[in-house]
C-alpha positions as CSV (number, residue, x, y, z in Angstrom):
1,M,0.0,0.0,0.0
2,A,2.9,2.3,0.9
3,V,4.6,1.6,-2.4
4,Q,1.5,2.5,-4.4
5,D,1.1,5.8,-2.5
6,A,4.7,6.7,-3.3
7,G,4.1,6.0,-7.0
8,F,1.2,8.3,-7.1
9,L,3.2,11.0,-5.4
10,L,6.0,10.8,-8.0
11,V,3.5,11.1,-10.8
12,G,2.0,14.1,-9.2
13,L,5.3,15.8,-8.8
14,L,6.2,15.1,-12.4
15,V,3.0,16.7,-13.6
16,L,3.6,19.7,-11.3
17,F,7.1,20.2,-12.7
18,H,6.0,20.3,-16.4
19,T,2.8,22.3,-15.9
20,W,2.6,26.0,-15.2
21,G,-1.0,25.8,-14.6
22,A,-0.8,23.0,-12.1
23,W,-3.9,23.9,-10.1
24,A,-6.0,24.4,-13.3
25,T,-8.4,21.9,-14.6
26,V,-6.9,22.1,-18.1
27,E,-3.4,20.7,-18.1
28,V,-0.9,22.7,-20.2
29,N,2.7,21.5,-20.8
30,M,5.5,23.8,-22.3
31,E,9.3,23.9,-22.3
32,D,11.0,26.1,-19.8
33,R,13.1,27.8,-22.5
34,V,13.7,27.8,-26.2
35,E,17.2,29.0,-27.5
36,V,17.8,30.3,-30.9
37,F,20.4,32.5,-32.8
38,R,19.4,36.0,-33.8
39,G,17.8,36.1,-37.2
40,E,16.7,32.5,-37.1
41,T,13.1,31.1,-36.5
42,A,11.9,30.1,-33.0
43,Q,9.2,27.5,-32.4
44,I,7.4,27.4,-29.0
45,A,5.2,24.3,-28.5
46,C,2.1,24.3,-26.2
47,M,0.6,20.9,-25.3
48,F,-2.7,20.7,-23.5
49,K,-5.3,18.2,-22.5
50,S,-9.1,19.0,-22.4
51,D,-12.3,17.0,-22.7
52,D,-14.3,19.7,-24.5
53,G,-12.7,19.1,-27.8
54,I,-11.9,21.7,-30.4
55,G,-15.4,23.3,-30.4
56,G,-15.3,24.4,-26.8
57,T,-11.6,25.4,-26.5
58,T,-10.1,28.9,-26.9
59,I,-6.4,29.4,-27.4
60,K,-4.5,32.7,-26.6
61,W,-0.8,33.6,-26.8
62,F,0.7,36.4,-24.7
63,Y,4.2,37.7,-24.0
64,T,5.3,39.5,-20.8
65,T,6.8,42.9,-21.3
66,R,9.9,44.0,-19.5
67,S,7.6,45.9,-17.1
68,G,5.8,42.7,-16.2
69,E,2.5,43.3,-18.2
70,R,0.9,40.7,-20.4
71,Q,0.5,41.6,-24.0
72,N,-1.9,39.6,-26.2
73,I,-0.5,38.7,-29.6
74,Y,-2.8,35.9,-30.9
75,F,-6.4,34.6,-30.4
76,Q,-8.0,31.3,-31.8
77,D,-11.3,29.5,-31.3
78,S,-13.4,27.2,-33.3
79,T,-14.5,29.9,-35.6
80,M,-11.5,32.2,-36.1
81,K,-7.7,32.8,-35.8
82,T,-6.5,36.3,-35.2
83,V,-3.0,37.9,-34.9
84,H,-3.3,41.1,-32.9
85,R,-2.2,44.3,-34.6
86,G,0.2,46.8,-33.2
87,T,2.6,44.5,-31.4
88,P,6.3,43.8,-32.2
89,F,5.2,40.3,-33.4
90,T,2.3,41.2,-35.7
91,D,4.1,40.4,-38.9
92,R,6.5,37.8,-37.7
93,I,4.3,35.1,-35.9
94,S,2.1,32.3,-36.9
95,V,0.4,29.4,-35.1
96,N,0.3,25.9,-36.4
97,G,-2.4,23.4,-35.4
98,T,-6.1,23.7,-34.4
99,G,-5.7,22.1,-31.0
100,A,-7.6,19.0,-32.0
101,S,-4.6,16.9,-31.3
102,G,-3.9,18.6,-28.0
103,G,-1.2,21.0,-29.1
104,V,-0.3,24.1,-31.0
105,V,3.1,25.7,-32.0
106,L,3.9,29.4,-32.0
107,T,6.4,30.2,-34.7
108,I,8.4,33.5,-34.5
109,H,10.3,34.4,-37.7
110,N,13.5,36.5,-37.9
111,V,14.1,36.5,-34.1
112,R,15.4,39.8,-32.7
113,L,17.4,40.5,-29.5
114,E,14.4,42.2,-28.0
115,D,12.4,39.0,-28.5
116,E,14.1,37.5,-25.5
117,L,10.9,37.4,-23.4
118,E,8.5,35.1,-21.7
119,F,5.7,33.7,-23.8
120,I,2.4,32.4,-22.3
121,C,0.0,29.9,-23.9
122,F,-3.5,30.3,-22.4
123,I,-6.1,27.5,-22.9
124,N,-9.8,28.1,-21.9
125,S,-12.4,25.3,-21.8
126,L,-16.2,26.0,-21.7
127,T,-16.9,23.2,-19.2
128,V,-13.8,22.5,-17.1
129,G,-12.1,26.0,-16.8
130,D,-8.7,27.2,-18.1
131,G,-5.0,26.6,-17.8
132,E,-1.7,28.2,-19.1
133,G,2.0,27.4,-19.7
134,R,5.1,29.6,-19.9
135,T,8.3,29.4,-22.0
136,K,11.3,31.8,-22.0
137,L,12.8,32.6,-25.4
138,K,16.7,33.0,-25.2
139,V,18.4,34.8,-28.2
140,F,22.1,34.4,-29.0
141,E,24.7,36.2,-31.2
142,T,28.2,34.9,-31.8
143,P,30.7,37.7,-31.2
144,A,33.5,38.7,-33.5
145,L,37.0,37.3,-33.0
146,P,38.7,38.9,-30.0
147,T,41.8,41.2,-30.3
148,I,44.7,41.9,-28.1
149,E,47.2,44.9,-28.0
150,V,50.3,45.7,-26.0
151,A,49.6,48.8,-24.0
152,Q,53.2,50.3,-24.3
153,K,56.6,49.4,-25.8
154,G,58.4,48.4,-22.6
155,F,58.0,47.9,-18.9
156,S,60.6,48.5,-16.2
157,V,60.8,46.2,-13.1
158,S,61.8,49.3,-11.2
159,E,58.3,50.8,-11.4
160,D,56.6,50.8,-8.0
161,S,53.0,51.0,-9.4
162,L,51.1,48.6,-11.6
163,S,51.9,48.7,-15.2
164,K,49.3,48.6,-17.9
165,I,50.2,45.4,-19.8
166,G,47.6,45.2,-22.6
167,V,44.0,45.4,-23.7
168,C,41.7,42.6,-24.9
169,E,38.4,43.4,-26.6
170,V,35.6,41.3,-28.0
171,K,32.7,42.9,-29.9
172,N,29.0,42.3,-30.8
173,G,28.1,39.3,-28.8
174,F,24.9,38.3,-27.0
175,P,24.6,37.6,-24.2
176,K,27.7,39.4,-22.8
177,P,30.9,37.4,-23.4
178,N,33.4,36.8,-20.6
179,I,37.2,37.6,-20.9
180,T,39.9,35.9,-18.9
181,W,43.7,36.8,-19.0
182,Y,46.4,34.2,-19.2
183,R,50.1,34.2,-18.6
184,N,51.9,31.2,-20.0
185,N,48.7,29.1,-20.0
186,T,48.0,30.1,-16.4
187,P,44.8,32.2,-15.7
188,L,45.4,35.5,-14.0
189,R,42.7,36.0,-11.5
190,S,43.9,36.8,-8.0
191,I,46.8,39.2,-7.7
192,Q,46.2,41.1,-10.9
193,D,44.2,44.2,-11.4
194,V,41.8,43.7,-14.4
195,V,39.5,46.5,-15.5
196,L,36.5,45.4,-17.4
197,T,34.4,47.8,-19.6
198,T,31.2,46.7,-21.1
199,T,29.5,48.6,-23.9
200,V,26.0,48.0,-25.3
201,E,26.0,48.8,-28.9
202,S,23.1,50.5,-30.7
203,S,22.1,47.0,-32.1
204,G,21.7,45.8,-28.5
205,L,24.8,43.6,-28.8
206,Y,27.5,43.6,-26.1
207,S,31.2,44.7,-26.6
208,V,33.6,43.9,-23.7
209,R,37.0,45.5,-23.1
210,S,39.4,44.1,-20.6
211,E,42.6,45.9,-19.4
212,L,45.3,44.0,-17.6
213,N,47.5,45.9,-15.0
214,M,50.2,44.2,-13.0
215,K,53.6,44.5,-11.4
216,V,56.2,43.4,-14.0
217,M,59.0,41.1,-13.0
218,K,62.2,40.1,-14.8
219,E,60.7,36.7,-15.5
220,D,58.0,38.3,-17.6
221,K,60.5,39.0,-20.4
222,D,59.9,35.5,-21.7
223,A,56.2,35.2,-20.8
224,L,53.4,35.0,-23.4
225,F,50.1,36.8,-22.6
226,Y,46.8,36.2,-24.2
227,C,43.0,36.4,-23.6
228,E,40.4,33.7,-23.5
229,V,36.8,34.6,-24.5
230,N,33.8,32.5,-23.4
231,Y,30.4,33.2,-25.1
232,F,27.0,31.5,-25.1
233,V,25.3,29.6,-27.9
234,P,22.1,27.6,-28.1
235,G,22.6,24.5,-26.0
236,G,25.9,25.5,-24.3
237,T,29.1,27.8,-24.4
238,R,32.0,28.2,-26.7
239,M,35.6,29.5,-26.3
240,T,38.1,31.4,-28.5
241,E,41.5,32.8,-27.8
242,T,43.6,35.8,-29.0
243,N,47.1,35.7,-30.3
244,R,50.0,35.4,-27.9
245,I,52.0,38.6,-27.2
246,N,55.4,39.1,-25.6
247,I,56.2,42.2,-23.6
248,T,59.5,44.0,-23.4
249,V,60.8,44.1,-19.8
250,Y,63.6,46.4,-18.8
251,Y,65.7,45.2,-15.8
252,P,69.1,46.2,-14.4
253,S,72.0,43.9,-14.3
254,T,72.5,41.7,-11.2
255,A,75.7,40.1,-12.4
256,V,78.3,40.6,-15.1
257,S,80.2,38.1,-17.3
258,V,83.7,38.6,-18.8
259,W,85.4,36.1,-21.1
260,V,88.1,35.7,-23.8
261,E,86.2,35.4,-27.1
262,S,89.4,34.8,-29.2
263,P,91.7,33.1,-29.5
264,K,90.2,29.9,-28.2
265,G,92.6,28.0,-26.0
266,K,96.0,29.3,-24.8
267,I,97.3,32.7,-25.8
268,K,100.8,33.4,-27.2
269,E,102.7,36.5,-27.9
270,G,101.7,38.2,-31.1
271,D,98.1,37.1,-30.9
272,S,95.1,39.5,-31.0
273,V,93.0,39.0,-27.9
274,E,89.3,39.8,-27.8
275,L,87.7,40.3,-24.3
276,H,84.0,40.7,-23.8
277,C,82.2,42.1,-20.8
278,H,78.4,42.0,-20.5
279,G,75.8,42.4,-17.7
280,N,72.7,40.2,-17.4
281,G,70.4,43.2,-17.5
282,N,69.0,45.1,-20.5
283,I,68.7,48.6,-19.0
284,E,71.4,50.9,-20.2
285,S,74.5,50.8,-18.0
286,S,78.1,51.9,-18.2
287,I,80.5,49.0,-18.9
288,S,84.3,49.3,-18.4
289,I,87.3,47.0,-18.2
290,T,90.4,47.9,-16.1
291,H,93.9,46.3,-16.0
292,A,96.5,47.1,-13.5
293,G,94.3,50.0,-12.3
294,V,94.0,51.5,-15.8
295,E,90.7,51.7,-17.6
296,Q,90.8,50.3,-21.1
297,N,89.1,51.7,-24.2
298,L,86.1,49.6,-25.2
299,D,84.1,49.2,-28.4
300,S,80.6,47.8,-27.9
301,N,81.5,46.3,-24.6
302,M,84.5,44.6,-26.2
303,L,88.3,45.1,-25.6
304,V,90.7,44.2,-28.4
305,L,94.4,43.8,-27.6
306,N,96.5,43.5,-30.7
307,N,99.9,41.9,-30.9
308,V,100.0,41.0,-27.2
309,T,103.1,40.4,-25.2
310,R,103.8,38.9,-21.8
311,L,103.2,42.4,-20.4
312,N,99.5,42.1,-21.2
313,S,99.2,39.2,-18.7
314,G,97.3,39.9,-15.5
315,V,93.8,40.4,-14.0
316,Y,91.2,42.2,-16.1
317,Q,88.2,43.6,-14.2
318,C,84.8,44.0,-15.8
319,N,82.5,46.7,-14.2
320,S,78.9,47.5,-14.8
321,L,77.5,50.8,-13.4
322,D,73.7,51.2,-13.1
323,L,72.9,54.7,-14.3
324,D,69.7,54.9,-12.2
325,T,71.0,53.6,-8.9
326,F,74.7,54.2,-9.5
327,E,75.4,50.8,-8.1
328,T,78.5,48.9,-9.6
329,I,78.9,45.2,-10.0
330,S,82.2,43.6,-11.1
331,R,83.9,40.4,-12.1
332,N,87.5,39.5,-12.8
333,I,89.3,37.3,-15.4
334,T,93.0,36.4,-15.5
335,V,94.7,36.5,-18.8
336,F,98.1,34.8,-19.3
337,V,100.2,35.4,-22.5
338,N,102.6,32.5,-23.2
339,Y,106.0,33.5,-24.6
340,L,108.9,31.9,-26.4
341,D,112.2,33.9,-26.6
342,P,114.5,33.9,-29.7
343,A,116.7,30.8,-29.9
344,V,120.3,31.3,-28.7
345,V,123.0,29.2,-30.4
346,I,126.3,28.6,-28.7
347,P,129.2,29.0,-29.7
348,G,127.7,31.6,-32.1
349,D,126.4,32.2,-35.5
350,T,129.6,30.9,-37.2
351,V,132.1,28.3,-36.2
352,V,135.3,27.0,-37.9
353,V,136.4,23.4,-37.2
354,A,139.4,21.5,-38.6
355,Q,138.9,18.2,-40.3
356,G,138.9,15.3,-37.9
357,E,137.9,17.4,-34.9
358,E,134.6,17.3,-33.0
359,L,131.8,19.8,-33.5
360,K,129.6,20.7,-30.5
361,A,126.8,23.3,-30.4
362,T,123.8,24.0,-28.2
363,C,120.5,25.7,-29.0
364,N,118.0,27.0,-26.3
365,A,115.0,29.3,-26.1
366,L,113.3,30.5,-22.9
367,S,109.6,29.7,-22.9
368,S,106.6,29.6,-20.5
369,L,105.8,26.1,-21.8
370,Q,107.6,22.9,-22.6
371,T,109.6,23.1,-25.9
372,H,110.9,20.7,-28.5
373,T,114.1,21.3,-30.4
374,A,115.4,19.8,-33.7
375,W,118.4,20.5,-36.0
376,F,118.0,20.8,-39.8
377,K,120.5,21.0,-42.7
378,N,119.4,21.6,-46.2
379,G,115.7,21.2,-45.1
380,E,116.2,17.7,-43.7
381,E,116.2,16.9,-40.0
382,V,119.6,15.7,-38.8
383,L,119.1,15.6,-35.0
384,K,116.5,15.9,-32.2
385,G,117.5,17.7,-29.0
386,H,119.2,20.9,-27.8
387,T,122.8,19.8,-28.4
388,L,124.4,19.1,-31.8
389,I,127.4,16.9,-31.7
390,V,129.4,15.7,-34.8
391,K,132.6,13.7,-34.3
392,D,135.4,13.5,-36.8
393,V,134.1,16.3,-39.1
394,T,134.8,16.3,-42.8
395,L,134.2,18.8,-45.6
396,H,130.7,17.3,-45.9
397,T,130.0,18.5,-42.4
398,A,130.3,22.1,-43.6
399,G,127.1,24.1,-44.2
400,T,124.3,26.0,-42.4
401,Y,122.4,24.3,-39.6
402,V,119.0,25.5,-38.4
403,C,117.9,24.8,-34.9
404,M,114.0,24.9,-34.7
405,V,112.4,25.3,-31.2
406,T,108.7,24.7,-31.1
407,V,105.9,24.6,-28.4
408,P,103.8,21.5,-29.0
409,E,100.9,22.8,-27.0
410,I,100.3,25.9,-29.2
411,K,100.3,25.6,-33.0
412,G,102.5,28.1,-34.8
413,M,104.5,29.0,-31.7
414,E,108.1,28.5,-32.8
415,T,111.5,30.2,-33.1
416,S,114.8,29.3,-34.8
417,G,118.5,30.0,-34.8
418,T,121.3,29.3,-37.4
419,L,124.8,28.0,-37.1
420,R,127.3,28.3,-40.0
421,V,129.9,25.5,-39.9
422,N,133.1,26.0,-41.8
423,V,135.5,23.0,-42.0
424,M,139.2,23.8,-42.4
425,G,140.7,21.7,-45.2
426,K,142.4,21.6,-48.6
427,P,140.1,21.7,-51.6
428,E,138.2,18.6,-52.7
429,I,136.8,18.7,-56.2
430,V,133.5,16.8,-56.7
431,K,134.3,14.4,-59.5
432,P,132.1,15.1,-62.5
433,D,129.9,12.4,-64.0
434,N,131.8,12.4,-67.2
435,T,135.4,13.6,-67.9
436,E,135.8,11.9,-71.4
437,I,133.9,14.1,-73.8
438,E,133.5,13.8,-77.6
439,E,132.4,16.8,-79.6
440,S,132.2,17.9,-83.2
441,F,134.9,20.0,-84.9
442,E,134.5,23.7,-84.4
443,K,131.8,23.2,-81.6
444,S,132.0,24.6,-78.1
445,V,132.1,22.5,-74.9
446,E,131.0,23.8,-71.4
447,L,133.0,22.4,-68.5
448,S,132.0,22.8,-64.9
449,C,134.1,22.2,-61.7
450,L,132.7,22.2,-58.1
451,A,135.2,22.3,-55.2
452,R,134.8,22.2,-51.4
453,G,137.2,23.5,-48.9
454,F,137.9,26.3,-46.4
455,P,139.2,28.8,-46.9
456,A,137.2,29.0,-50.1
457,P,139.4,27.6,-52.9
458,S,140.3,29.5,-56.1
459,I,139.7,27.6,-59.4
460,T,141.8,28.0,-62.5
461,W,141.6,26.2,-65.9
462,T,144.6,25.2,-68.0
463,T,145.2,23.0,-71.1
464,S,147.8,20.3,-71.5
465,D,150.2,22.6,-73.2
466,G,150.0,25.1,-70.2
467,K,147.6,27.6,-71.7
468,V,145.4,29.3,-69.1
469,L,141.7,29.5,-70.1
470,K,139.5,32.4,-69.2
471,A,136.4,31.1,-67.2
472,E,133.2,32.7,-66.1
473,P,133.1,34.4,-62.7
474,Q,133.1,31.9,-59.9
475,K,129.9,31.1,-58.0
476,Q,130.4,30.6,-54.3
477,T,127.9,28.9,-52.1
478,E,128.0,28.3,-48.3
479,D,130.2,25.2,-48.6
480,S,131.6,25.1,-52.2
481,V,132.9,27.1,-55.2
482,Q,131.8,26.5,-58.8
483,S,133.6,27.5,-61.9
484,V,132.4,27.2,-65.6
485,V,134.6,27.5,-68.7
486,R,133.7,27.2,-72.4
487,V,136.2,25.6,-74.8
488,K,136.0,25.6,-78.7
489,V,137.0,22.3,-80.2
490,T,139.6,22.5,-83.0
491,S,141.5,19.3,-82.2
492,D,141.8,16.8,-79.4
493,L,142.3,18.6,-76.2
494,T,143.0,18.0,-72.5
495,V,141.7,20.6,-70.0
496,V,142.6,20.6,-66.3
497,C,140.5,22.2,-63.4
498,N,142.8,23.3,-60.6
499,A,141.4,24.2,-57.1
500,S,143.7,25.6,-54.4
501,N,143.7,27.3,-51.1
502,K,146.4,27.9,-48.5
503,L,146.0,24.3,-47.2
504,G,146.5,22.5,-50.5
505,T,145.3,21.8,-54.1
506,D,143.2,19.4,-56.0
507,A,142.7,18.9,-59.8
508,V,140.5,17.0,-62.2
509,T,141.3,16.4,-66.0
510,F,138.8,16.6,-68.8
511,S,139.7,14.8,-72.1
512,I,138.0,16.2,-75.2
513,K,138.1,14.3,-78.5
514,A,137.3,16.1,-81.7
515,T,135.2,14.3,-84.2
516,T,134.5,14.9,-88.0
517,K,131.9,13.8,-90.6
518,T,133.2,11.6,-93.5
519,T,131.9,12.0,-97.2
520,T,133.1,9.4,-99.9
521,Q,132.5,9.9,-103.8
522,A,132.6,6.9,-106.1
523,T,135.1,6.7,-109.0
524,T,133.6,6.9,-112.5
525,T,135.4,5.6,-115.7
526,T,134.3,6.9,-119.1
527,T,135.3,5.2,-122.4
528,T,135.2,6.9,-125.9
529,S,135.4,4.8,-129.1
530,T,135.8,6.0,-132.7
531,S,134.1,4.6,-135.8
532,I,137.4,3.6,-137.4
533,S,139.4,1.9,-134.7
534,S,138.8,0.3,-131.3
535,A,141.0,2.9,-129.4
536,T,139.6,3.6,-125.9
537,V,139.9,7.0,-124.2
538,K,139.7,6.9,-120.4
539,T,139.1,10.0,-118.4
540,E,141.0,10.6,-115.2
541,T,139.4,9.5,-112.1
542,V,139.0,12.3,-109.6
543,V,139.1,10.9,-106.1
544,P,138.1,13.5,-103.5
545,P,139.8,13.3,-100.1
546,E,138.7,10.3,-98.0
547,K,137.9,12.5,-95.0
548,I,136.3,15.9,-95.2
549,K,136.3,17.8,-92.0
550,K,133.1,19.0,-90.6
551,E,132.1,22.5,-91.6
552,G,135.1,22.5,-94.1
553,S,132.9,23.8,-96.9
554,G,135.7,25.9,-98.4
555,V,137.9,22.9,-99.0
556,I,135.1,21.0,-100.7
557,I,134.4,23.9,-103.0
558,A,138.1,24.1,-103.9
559,V,138.3,20.4,-104.8
560,I,135.2,20.7,-107.0
561,I,136.7,23.6,-108.9
562,I,140.0,21.7,-109.5
563,C,138.1,18.7,-110.9
564,I,136.2,21.0,-113.3
565,L,139.5,22.6,-114.5
566,L,141.1,19.1,-115.1
567,L,138.2,18.0,-117.2
568,A,138.4,21.2,-119.2
569,I,142.1,20.7,-119.9
570,L,141.5,17.1,-120.9
571,G,138.9,18.2,-123.4
572,S,141.2,20.8,-124.9
573,V,144.0,18.2,-125.4
574,L,141.6,15.7,-127.1
575,Y,140.4,18.5,-129.4
576,F,143.9,19.5,-130.2
577,L,145.0,15.9,-131.1
578,Y,141.9,15.6,-133.2
579,K,142.8,18.6,-135.2
580,K,146.3,17.3,-135.8
581,G,145.0,13.9,-136.9
582,K,146.7,12.0,-134.2
583,I,143.7,10.2,-133.1
584,C,142.1,8.8,-136.3
585,G,144.1,6.9,-139.2
586,R,142.5,8.9,-142.1
587,S,140.9,12.2,-142.8
588,G,137.2,12.6,-143.1
589,K,134.5,13.0,-140.6
590,Q,134.9,10.9,-137.5
591,D,132.7,10.9,-134.3
592,L,133.8,10.1,-131.0
593,T,131.3,8.4,-128.8
594,K,130.0,10.3,-125.9
595,E,131.6,9.5,-122.6
596,K,130.3,10.3,-119.3
597,S,132.2,11.2,-116.2
598,N,131.0,11.5,-112.6
599,K,130.9,15.3,-112.8
600,D,130.5,16.4,-116.5
601,N,129.3,14.9,-119.8
602,I,131.8,15.7,-122.6
603,V,130.8,15.3,-126.2
604,V,133.5,15.5,-129.0
605,E,132.4,15.6,-132.7
606,M,135.1,15.5,-135.4
607,K,134.2,16.6,-139.0
608,S,136.1,16.8,-142.4
609,D,137.1,20.1,-143.8
610,N,135.8,19.3,-147.4
611,T,132.6,17.4,-147.0
612,E,129.7,17.5,-144.6
613,E,129.5,13.7,-144.5
614,A,132.3,11.1,-144.5
615,I,132.1,8.5,-147.3
616,L,134.0,5.3,-147.1
617,L,135.0,3.4,-150.3
618,G,135.3,-0.3,-150.7
619,V,138.0,-2.3,-152.7
620,N,136.1,-1.9,-155.9
621,G,135.4,1.7,-155.4
622,E,131.8,1.2,-154.1
623,K,130.3,3.2,-151.3
624,Q,130.1,1.3,-148.1
625,P,127.5,2.1,-145.5
626,P,128.7,3.0,-142.1
627,S,127.5,-0.3,-140.7
628,D,130.0,-2.2,-142.9
629,Q,133.0,-0.4,-141.7
630,G,135.2,-2.7,-139.8
631,G,137.2,-2.1,-136.8
632,E,140.5,-2.4,-138.8
633,D,142.0,0.3,-141.2
634,L,141.2,-0.1,-144.8
635,V,144.0,0.4,-147.5
636,V,142.9,2.2,-150.7
637,Q,144.8,1.3,-153.9
638,K,145.2,3.9,-156.7
């Protein structure tokens, strides 16, 4: 029984919760609120329950003015539907349904901000009485995107009062939006002074402006500030944020730093040293660096020391003076310049040692760091260590030695010294690669002689017959003397290079062999025969010299001229004998055959004085053709 009573009680409470006219006979049910954006359409439903039916039911719609009065906007019964004139809703409302199904819907078009009112649905029944329900219409407008601005360019932590950080603003929202300031994602609510300004626009929309004022700290130099805006929409709330802003905070230095920017690592004499001095504040301050009580000249908080020496070593103090409070903070740094003095060679720059003796020299350089020493000759390392010892010296020991002292810890830190070693001894000539020389006749030969010794030897050139040759000026190096002579080859020759000083002499002999080119001409024999007999004429054979010297062009020309003259004389003799008839056995025209020599072709033609053609007669007096003429003489009988 108790359970049943409790159930009826719950049903009664539920009906009471959903019904505004709970004590009326006609039950009317409506929503508590209807939410809609401005400009959209709102629908308010009115559900009722009556036994009279549609014919005995009257429906009225009211709204409550801001002063609390009811204003009738709609009437409906079984015979008519009327929208009241002269209200803000006259042209924007309509009612759907006749009530036969137990419900009607009030539709409001193009909802305005001022439509945010309470609407009443009144139901009257002829038999059972009346009842009503109420619904509040909520109108919303999404605001524009919020903006944020920094109030000023910079803020000082030395300010005693609050500083105006920035302003956030959101416009044209409904209902009024809310603004919350954030610093690095943390809301600022308690210790900050936030000034809110709300403006109602002519349209009825709200614009909200929020100004943040706070005491600035040094930590705020890296902080990001922004605003969060919350606004209402049908069915809930939404949020949007502004951009992040960073503010410029000015703060004095609480500490200074001083360091060597360059060079990195250890410093050596001759380097350029760059010292930097900076405070950790950003408010203008006076920076200075002092050394040994003397203030140095700075350029943009930087001190440059060019070509430093060990005198630049010491303590450098960096000072920062606050120009507002005149407080000074300082910090020190110690600079040490490493040094390496010039190398000192003992026994000196030059030393003279006799052959067979011992050479001993030392090389040292004062340095602030550990050093390494090595000896070099002609660019090649000969010894490691400070002391150079050479036992039983020879002429090859002579020369210039360089002692190089380096500091392994610092690249490029080095010094050097030189030692000139002269070895007392008679000259020694460096044997040439070739002393047996062949060269063409009338050519020139260049001979070179290199001699060592100390004192520096003097070089002379002579031939085997004692003739002194003139040489080019001697070239003297650190440990040797070189002489060059040019000899013209006219015959086999022996040349001697003599090197001498006060301790002795040395010599080397060059043998020069003169060579010539050989030209041979072949012997040519020429035979001439007559038509009458078999006599043979041989020309002389001209044999040129078996050897013709190179470049002897004059001799060759003379030989050729003599050969031509001999041939000419031979031709003249033959012609003379022909005229006298000593060659042929009879008169008449006779021809000598052509004979060829090696140099010239000589043609001899013999003719009769009486006739143009020679006629030979036979035994019977008949003419004989030349082909029948024998090789023997014919006897003519008269």
